[in-house]
C-alpha positions as a LaTeX table, in Angstrom:
\begin{tabular}{lrrr}
\hline
Residue & $x$ (\AA) & $y$ (\AA) & $z$ (\AA) \\
\hline
Met1 & 84.37 & 28.05 & $-60.27$ \\
Tyr2 & 82.11 & 30.71 & $-58.71$ \\
Gln3 & 84.50 & 33.63 & $-59.05$ \\
His4 & 82.10 & 35.54 & $-61.27$ \\
Leu5 & 79.59 & 35.58 & $-58.41$ \\
Leu6 & 82.16 & 36.97 & $-55.99$ \\
Ser7 & 83.62 & 39.60 & $-58.30$ \\
Lys8 & 81.41 & 42.37 & $-56.89$ \\
Arg9 & 80.57 & 42.90 & $-53.25$ \\
Pro10 & 76.84 & 42.92 & $-52.55$ \\
Pro11 & 75.30 & 45.74 & $-50.51$ \\
Asp12 & 75.82 & 45.45 & $-46.75$ \\
Gly13 & 72.14 & 44.74 & $-46.14$ \\
Val14 & 72.34 & 41.66 & $-48.33$ \\
Leu15 & 75.37 & 40.44 & $-46.40$ \\
Phe16 & 73.61 & 40.95 & $-43.09$ \\
Leu17 & 70.59 & 38.94 & $-44.22$ \\
Gly18 & 72.86 & 36.17 & $-45.44$ \\
Phe19 & 74.69 & 36.11 & $-42.11$ \\
Ala20 & 71.38 & 36.08 & $-40.24$ \\
Asn21 & 70.18 & 33.11 & $-42.31$ \\
Ile22 & 73.38 & 31.21 & $-41.54$ \\
Leu23 & 73.21 & 31.97 & $-37.83$ \\
Asn24 & 69.54 & 30.99 & $-37.61$ \\
Glu25 & 70.37 & 27.51 & $-38.86$ \\
Leu26 & 72.98 & 26.92 & $-36.16$ \\
Pro27 & 72.33 & 25.81 & $-32.60$ \\
Lys28 & 72.31 & 28.71 & $-30.11$ \\
Arg29 & 75.53 & 27.49 & $-28.46$ \\
Leu30 & 77.45 & 27.88 & $-31.73$ \\
Gln31 & 75.98 & 31.19 & $-32.90$ \\
Gly32 & 78.39 & 33.43 & $-30.97$ \\
Arg33 & 81.52 & 31.82 & $-32.41$ \\
Ala34 & 80.02 & 31.66 & $-35.89$ \\
Lys35 & 79.03 & 35.34 & $-35.74$ \\
Ala36 & 82.58 & 36.32 & $-34.73$ \\
Ala37 & 84.02 & 34.23 & $-37.57$ \\
Leu38 & 81.65 & 35.74 & $-40.14$ \\
Gln39 & 82.46 & 39.25 & $-38.93$ \\
Ala40 & 86.19 & 38.54 & $-39.25$ \\
Ile41 & 85.66 & 37.39 & $-42.83$ \\
Trp42 & 83.49 & 40.42 & $-43.65$ \\
Met43 & 85.96 & 42.90 & $-42.15$ \\
Ala44 & 89.08 & 41.36 & $-43.74$ \\
Asp45 & 91.08 & 43.69 & $-45.96$ \\
Thr46 & 91.63 & 41.11 & $-48.70$ \\
Arg47 & 90.18 & 37.80 & $-49.78$ \\
Glu48 & 93.41 & 36.11 & $-48.81$ \\
Ala49 & 93.09 & 37.49 & $-45.28$ \\
Ala50 & 89.48 & 36.31 & $-45.11$ \\
\hline
\end{tabular}
């Protein structure tokens, strides 16, 4: 449904700001695990791996 939005990777700065916005909305106790999960998705070689 939203594949056209995901067809090109945004610049890294945009990704960082998006991650920061997500983490800011979470309680402090969950931010470490969420950050690790987001980094794993960002660093994945393929979408399937993410």
